[in-house]
A tleap script that builds the chain and sets N, CA, C and O, in Angstrom:
source leaprc.protein.ff14SB
mol = sequence {
  NMET GLN ASN GLU GLY ASN ILE ARG ALA LEU
  TYR ARG GLY LEU THR PRO ASN ILE ILE GLY
  ASN SER VAL SER TRP ALA LEU TYR PHE ALA
  TRP TYR GLY LYS ILE LYS ASP GLY LEU TYR
  ALA TYR HIE GLY SER GLN LYS GLU LEU SER
  PRO LEU ASP TYR PHE VAL ALA SER GLY ILE
  ALA GLY LYS VAL VAL HIE THR TRP ASP LEU
  LEU ARG HIE PHE ARG PRO VAL ASP CSER
}
set mol.1.N position { 114.258 75.610 170.912 }
set mol.1.CA position { 114.324 76.307 172.175 }
set mol.1.C position { 113.506 75.529 173.195 }
set mol.1.O position { 112.420 75.028 172.902 }
set mol.2.N position { 114.051 75.444 174.382 }
set mol.2.CA position { 113.403 74.680 175.439 }
set mol.2.C position { 112.261 75.496 176.052 }
set mol.2.O position { 112.357 76.716 176.190 }
set mol.3.N position { 111.186 74.803 176.412 }
set mol.3.CA position { 110.056 75.459 177.040 }
set mol.3.C position { 110.424 75.825 178.480 }
set mol.3.O position { 110.696 74.944 179.295 }
set mol.4.N position { 110.432 77.106 178.788 }
set mol.4.CA position { 110.827 77.580 180.115 }
set mol.4.C position { 109.629 77.865 181.016 }
set mol.4.O position { 109.817 78.217 182.181 }
set mol.5.N position { 108.451 77.729 180.531 }
set mol.5.CA position { 107.280 77.996 181.348 }
set mol.5.C position { 106.341 78.959 180.659 }
set mol.5.O position { 106.515 79.315 179.494 }
set mol.6.N position { 105.351 79.364 181.409 }
set mol.6.CA position { 104.342 80.263 180.862 }
set mol.6.C position { 104.752 81.724 181.073 }
set mol.6.O position { 105.935 82.038 181.203 }
set mol.7.N position { 103.767 82.591 181.104 }
set mol.7.CA position { 104.028 84.023 181.219 }
set mol.7.C position { 104.725 84.382 182.524 }
set mol.7.O position { 105.450 85.375 182.582 }
set mol.8.N position { 104.517 83.588 183.574 }
set mol.8.CA position { 105.173 83.845 184.868 }
set mol.8.C position { 106.687 83.717 184.757 }
set mol.8.O position { 107.418 84.349 185.519 }
set mol.9.N position { 107.155 82.923 183.837 }
set mol.9.CA position { 108.602 82.756 183.669 }
set mol.9.C position { 109.263 84.060 183.232 }
set mol.9.O position { 110.448 84.272 183.491 }
set mol.10.N position { 108.502 84.933 182.570 }
set mol.10.CA position { 109.053 86.223 182.162 }
set mol.10.C position { 109.378 87.109 183.362 }
set mol.10.O position { 110.263 87.962 183.288 }
set mol.11.N position { 108.664 86.906 184.464 }
set mol.11.CA position { 108.828 87.767 185.635 }
set mol.11.C position { 109.674 87.119 186.733 }
set mol.11.O position { 109.814 87.689 187.815 }
set mol.12.N position { 110.224 85.970 186.476 }
set mol.12.CA position { 111.055 85.298 187.463 }
set mol.12.C position { 112.280 86.157 187.758 }
set mol.12.O position { 113.009 86.545 186.845 }
set mol.13.N position { 112.500 86.449 189.024 }
set mol.13.CA position { 113.640 87.257 189.419 }
set mol.13.C position { 113.404 88.755 189.391 }
set mol.13.O position { 114.309 89.533 189.693 }
set mol.14.N position { 112.203 89.163 189.033 }
set mol.14.CA position { 111.918 90.597 188.938 }
set mol.14.C position { 111.970 91.285 190.302 }
set mol.14.O position { 112.542 92.368 190.428 }
set mol.15.N position { 111.380 90.666 191.316 }
set mol.15.CA position { 111.340 91.284 192.644 }
set mol.15.C position { 112.737 91.500 193.227 }
set mol.15.O position { 113.031 92.611 193.668 }
set mol.16.N position { 113.616 90.484 193.249 }
set mol.16.CA position { 114.959 90.743 193.783 }
set mol.16.C position { 115.714 91.783 192.959 }
set mol.16.O position { 116.510 92.549 193.501 }
set mol.17.N position { 115.467 91.808 191.662 }
set mol.17.CA position { 116.113 92.779 190.793 }
set mol.17.C position { 115.660 94.199 191.137 }
set mol.17.O position { 116.485 95.109 191.214 }
set mol.18.N position { 114.374 94.389 191.339 }
set mol.18.CA position { 113.846 95.706 191.702 }
set mol.18.C position { 114.391 96.151 193.058 }
set mol.18.O position { 114.775 97.309 193.227 }
set mol.19.N position { 114.425 95.237 194.015 }
set mol.19.CA position { 114.939 95.583 195.348 }
set mol.19.C position { 116.416 95.968 195.272 }
set mol.19.O position { 116.823 96.983 195.837 }
set mol.20.N position { 117.213 95.168 194.582 }
set mol.20.CA position { 118.639 95.453 194.470 }
set mol.20.C position { 118.920 96.774 193.772 }
set mol.20.O position { 119.776 97.542 194.211 }
set mol.21.N position { 118.206 97.039 192.689 }
set mol.21.CA position { 118.404 98.298 191.969 }
set mol.21.C position { 117.921 99.491 192.781 }
set mol.21.O position { 118.521 100.564 192.717 }
set mol.22.N position { 116.856 99.323 193.536 }
set mol.22.CA position { 116.348 100.417 194.367 }
set mol.22.C position { 117.368 100.796 195.434 }
set mol.22.O position { 117.595 101.979 195.688 }
set mol.23.N position { 117.978 99.803 196.052 }
set mol.23.CA position { 119.000 100.073 197.069 }
set mol.23.C position { 120.197 100.774 196.436 }
set mol.23.O position { 120.716 101.740 196.996 }
set mol.24.N position { 120.635 100.300 195.286 }
set mol.24.CA position { 121.782 100.921 194.620 }
set mol.24.C position { 121.506 102.374 194.253 }
set mol.24.O position { 122.349 103.242 194.476 }
set mol.25.N position { 120.334 102.641 193.693 }
set mol.25.CA position { 120.008 104.019 193.325 }
set mol.25.C position { 119.845 104.904 194.550 }
set mol.25.O position { 120.236 106.071 194.523 }
set mol.26.N position { 119.273 104.369 195.626 }
set mol.26.CA position { 119.142 105.150 196.858 }
set mol.26.C position { 120.520 105.524 197.402 }
set mol.26.O position { 120.736 106.662 197.820 }
set mol.27.N position { 121.443 104.581 197.397 }
set mol.27.CA position { 122.804 104.874 197.850 }
set mol.27.C position { 123.482 105.889 196.935 }
set mol.27.O position { 124.172 106.793 197.404 }
set mol.28.N position { 123.281 105.734 195.636 }
set mol.28.CA position { 123.886 106.668 194.685 }
set mol.28.C position { 123.432 108.103 194.970 }
set mol.28.O position { 124.261 109.005 195.084 }
set mol.29.N position { 122.124 108.311 195.084 }
set mol.29.CA position { 121.623 109.665 195.277 }
set mol.29.C position { 121.973 110.203 196.657 }
set mol.29.O position { 122.156 111.410 196.814 }
set mol.30.N position { 122.072 109.330 197.668 }
set mol.30.CA position { 122.507 109.782 198.991 }
set mol.30.C position { 123.948 110.290 198.924 }
set mol.30.O position { 124.252 111.368 199.434 }
set mol.31.N position { 124.828 109.517 198.298 }
set mol.31.CA position { 126.221 109.941 198.146 }
set mol.31.C position { 126.336 111.176 197.276 }
set mol.31.O position { 127.108 112.083 197.585 }
set mol.32.N position { 125.583 111.223 196.203 }
set mol.32.CA position { 125.603 112.363 195.285 }
set mol.32.C position { 125.238 113.648 196.029 }
set mol.32.O position { 125.887 114.679 195.856 }
set mol.33.N position { 124.203 113.576 196.851 }
set mol.33.CA position { 123.781 114.735 197.626 }
set mol.33.C position { 124.844 115.160 198.633 }
set mol.33.O position { 125.119 116.351 198.785 }
set mol.34.N position { 125.441 114.191 199.320 }
set mol.34.CA position { 126.485 114.514 200.303 }
set mol.34.C position { 127.702 115.144 199.629 }
set mol.34.O position { 128.279 116.098 200.151 }
set mol.35.N position { 128.087 114.619 198.487 }
set mol.35.CA position { 129.249 115.152 197.773 }
set mol.35.C position { 128.952 116.564 197.270 }
set mol.35.O position { 129.815 117.439 197.347 }
set mol.36.N position { 127.736 116.797 196.753 }
set mol.36.CA position { 127.365 118.147 196.322 }
set mol.36.C position { 127.376 119.116 197.503 }
set mol.36.O position { 127.820 120.255 197.361 }
set mol.37.N position { 126.894 118.680 198.658 }
set mol.37.CA position { 126.930 119.531 199.851 }
set mol.37.C position { 128.369 119.882 200.212 }
set mol.37.O position { 128.669 121.021 200.568 }
set mol.38.N position { 129.256 118.890 200.115 }
set mol.38.CA position { 130.667 119.138 200.385 }
set mol.38.C position { 131.279 120.111 199.392 }
set mol.38.O position { 132.103 120.945 199.766 }
set mol.39.N position { 130.885 120.013 198.137 }
set mol.39.CA position { 131.389 120.938 197.122 }
set mol.39.C position { 130.862 122.356 197.343 }
set mol.39.O position { 131.585 123.328 197.129 }
set mol.40.N position { 129.596 122.475 197.772 }
set mol.40.CA position { 129.062 123.799 198.104 }
set mol.40.C position { 129.877 124.411 199.247 }
set mol.40.O position { 130.239 125.586 199.191 }
set mol.41.N position { 130.165 123.621 200.278 }
set mol.41.CA position { 130.945 124.112 201.415 }
set mol.41.C position { 132.363 124.481 200.976 }
set mol.41.O position { 132.919 125.477 201.441 }
set mol.42.N position { 132.941 123.689 200.091 }
set mol.42.CA position { 134.298 123.937 199.613 }
set mol.42.C position { 134.394 125.242 198.829 }
set mol.42.O position { 135.367 125.985 198.962 }
set mol.43.N position { 133.380 125.517 198.012 }
set mol.43.CA position { 133.392 126.724 197.188 }
set mol.43.C position { 132.949 127.966 197.965 }
set mol.43.O position { 133.075 129.085 197.467 }
set mol.44.N position { 132.445 127.780 199.152 }
set mol.44.CA position { 132.063 128.927 199.982 }
set mol.44.C position { 130.796 129.594 199.522 }
set mol.44.O position { 129.745 128.960 199.437 }
set mol.45.N position { 130.891 130.859 199.228 }
set mol.45.CA position { 129.691 131.649 198.954 }
set mol.45.C position { 129.196 131.537 197.518 }
set mol.45.O position { 128.237 132.211 197.139 }
set mol.46.N position { 129.832 130.704 196.724 }
set mol.46.CA position { 129.384 130.552 195.332 }
set mol.46.C position { 127.953 130.010 195.322 }
set mol.46.O position { 127.640 129.060 196.040 }
set mol.47.N position { 127.096 130.612 194.513 }
set mol.47.CA position { 125.684 130.237 194.534 }
set mol.47.C position { 125.390 128.966 193.751 }
set mol.47.O position { 124.486 128.212 194.112 }
set mol.48.N position { 126.134 128.723 192.695 }
set mol.48.CA position { 125.880 127.547 191.860 }
set mol.48.C position { 127.145 126.739 191.678 }
set mol.48.O position { 128.253 127.276 191.668 }
set mol.49.N position { 126.965 125.450 191.537 }
set mol.49.CA position { 128.088 124.586 191.210 }
set mol.49.C position { 128.305 124.614 189.696 }
set mol.49.O position { 127.371 124.826 188.924 }
set mol.50.N position { 129.527 124.401 189.301 }
set mol.50.CA position { 129.829 124.356 187.865 }
set mol.50.C position { 129.457 122.991 187.306 }
set mol.50.O position { 129.275 122.044 188.070 }
set mol.51.N position { 129.341 122.872 185.991 }
set mol.51.CA position { 129.090 121.558 185.393 }
set mol.51.C position { 130.167 120.532 185.783 }
set mol.51.O position { 129.868 119.350 185.948 }
set mol.52.N position { 131.403 120.985 185.927 }
set mol.52.CA position { 132.472 120.079 186.345 }
set mol.52.C position { 132.228 119.557 187.751 }
set mol.52.O position { 132.514 118.394 188.034 }
set mol.53.N position { 131.703 120.399 188.640 }
set mol.53.CA position { 131.381 119.959 190.003 }
set mol.53.C position { 130.317 118.869 189.986 }
set mol.53.O position { 130.426 117.879 190.709 }
set mol.54.N position { 129.298 119.051 189.170 }
set mol.54.CA position { 128.259 118.022 189.062 }
set mol.54.C position { 128.835 116.726 188.489 }
set mol.54.O position { 128.493 115.629 188.932 }
set mol.55.N position { 129.702 116.872 187.512 }
set mol.55.CA position { 130.345 115.703 186.900 }
set mol.55.C position { 131.180 114.954 187.925 }
set mol.55.O position { 131.121 113.727 188.002 }
set mol.56.N position { 131.962 115.691 188.715 }
set mol.56.CA position { 132.799 115.070 189.748 }
set mol.56.C position { 131.918 114.391 190.803 }
set mol.56.O position { 132.194 113.260 191.204 }
set mol.57.N position { 130.874 115.067 191.247 }
set mol.57.CA position { 129.980 114.499 192.263 }
set mol.57.C position { 129.336 113.206 191.767 }
set mol.57.O position { 129.269 112.223 192.505 }
set mol.58.N position { 128.869 113.204 190.533 }
set mol.58.CA position { 128.218 111.997 190.005 }
set mol.58.C position { 129.233 110.879 189.791 }
set mol.58.O position { 128.925 109.709 190.019 }
set mol.59.N position { 130.440 111.231 189.354 }
set mol.59.CA position { 131.467 110.208 189.147 }
set mol.59.C position { 131.888 109.546 190.438 }
set mol.59.O position { 132.003 108.322 190.505 }
set mol.60.N position { 132.121 110.351 191.473 }
set mol.60.CA position { 132.519 109.781 192.763 }
set mol.60.C position { 131.392 108.947 193.354 }
set mol.60.O position { 131.632 107.849 193.855 }
set mol.61.N position { 130.174 109.454 193.300 }
set mol.61.CA position { 129.030 108.696 193.821 }
set mol.61.C position { 128.875 107.374 193.081 }
set mol.61.O position { 128.607 106.343 193.698 }
set mol.62.N position { 129.040 107.398 191.768 }
set mol.62.CA position { 128.949 106.165 190.983 }
set mol.62.C position { 130.025 105.170 191.357 }
set mol.62.O position { 129.755 103.972 191.448 }
set mol.63.N position { 131.252 105.648 191.577 }
set mol.63.CA position { 132.343 104.746 191.963 }
set mol.63.C position { 132.107 104.146 193.341 }
set mol.63.O position { 132.372 102.963 193.555 }
set mol.64.N position { 131.610 104.949 194.277 }
set mol.64.CA position { 131.339 104.445 195.623 }
set mol.64.C position { 130.290 103.337 195.571 }
set mol.64.O position { 130.469 102.277 196.171 }
set mol.65.N position { 129.214 103.582 194.863 }
set mol.65.CA position { 128.135 102.589 194.783 }
set mol.65.C position { 128.596 101.354 194.016 }
set mol.65.O position { 128.254 100.231 194.389 }
set mol.66.N position { 129.364 101.548 192.957 }
set mol.66.CA position { 129.878 100.407 192.196 }
set mol.66.C position { 130.796 99.550 193.068 }
set mol.66.O position { 130.715 98.322 193.033 }
set mol.67.N position { 131.663 100.188 193.845 }
set mol.67.CA position { 132.547 99.445 194.746 }
set mol.67.C position { 131.736 98.702 195.794 }
set mol.67.O position { 132.029 97.545 196.097 }
set mol.68.N position { 130.709 99.359 196.355 }
set mol.68.CA position { 129.850 98.702 197.329 }
set mol.68.C position { 129.174 97.476 196.700 }
set mol.68.O position { 129.084 96.419 197.324 }
set mol.69.N position { 128.710 97.628 195.483 }
set mol.69.CA position { 128.038 96.521 194.797 }
set mol.69.C position { 128.992 95.359 194.562 }
set mol.69.O position { 128.608 94.201 194.727 }
set mol.70.N position { 130.228 95.652 194.180 }
set mol.70.CA position { 131.214 94.584 193.971 }
set mol.70.C position { 131.538 93.879 195.277 }
set mol.70.O position { 131.619 92.651 195.314 }
set mol.71.N position { 131.726 94.644 196.351 }
set mol.71.CA position { 132.052 94.038 197.645 }
set mol.71.C position { 130.882 93.249 198.207 }
set mol.71.O position { 131.073 92.256 198.910 }
set mol.72.N position { 129.682 93.691 197.898 }
set mol.72.CA position { 128.485 92.986 198.380 }
set mol.72.C position { 128.406 91.581 197.801 }
set mol.72.O position { 127.928 90.659 198.462 }
set mol.73.N position { 128.874 91.419 196.565 }
set mol.73.CA position { 128.804 90.116 195.909 }
set mol.73.C position { 130.073 89.289 196.104 }
set mol.73.O position { 130.144 88.142 195.660 }
set mol.74.N position { 131.074 89.870 196.766 }
set mol.74.CA position { 132.348 89.178 196.951 }
set mol.74.C position { 132.193 88.072 197.993 }
set mol.74.O position { 131.713 88.309 199.101 }
set mol.75.N position { 132.595 86.890 197.626 }
set mol.75.CA position { 132.598 85.745 198.537 }
set mol.75.C position { 133.999 85.160 198.538 }
set mol.75.O position { 134.457 84.654 197.513 }
set mol.76.N position { 134.688 85.222 199.671 }
set mol.76.CA position { 136.042 84.651 199.697 }
set mol.76.C position { 136.002 83.150 199.376 }
set mol.76.O position { 135.086 82.434 199.781 }
set mol.77.N position { 136.995 82.709 198.656 }
set mol.77.CA position { 137.093 81.298 198.288 }
set mol.77.C position { 137.789 80.565 199.416 }
set mol.77.O position { 138.872 80.959 199.849 }
set mol.78.N position { 137.166 79.498 199.892 }
set mol.78.CA position { 137.814 78.681 200.919 }
set mol.78.C position { 138.938 77.885 200.298 }
set mol.78.O position { 138.769 77.262 199.249 }
set mol.79.N position { 140.090 77.908 200.952 }
set mol.79.CA position { 141.208 77.142 200.396 }
set mol.79.C position { 141.424 75.857 201.128 }
set mol.79.O position { 142.328 75.095 200.784 }
savepdb mol mol.pdb
quit
């Protein structure tokens, strides 16, 4: 195995990774909250959301953030 450096090599890339994950999780929870608010409004006077509502809210929020993450890394190829 090639020598990659000392203990600092273990932390290489940690800061950008933390920043990127923090942004993704912040977007996820922002979307999750908005979708839950929309579901509360849709159901009207119902006091609690069903487990299916939470599942739908988390699934949609996850897809939105995943799509954003894919588009963020997309670089068109010059032809």
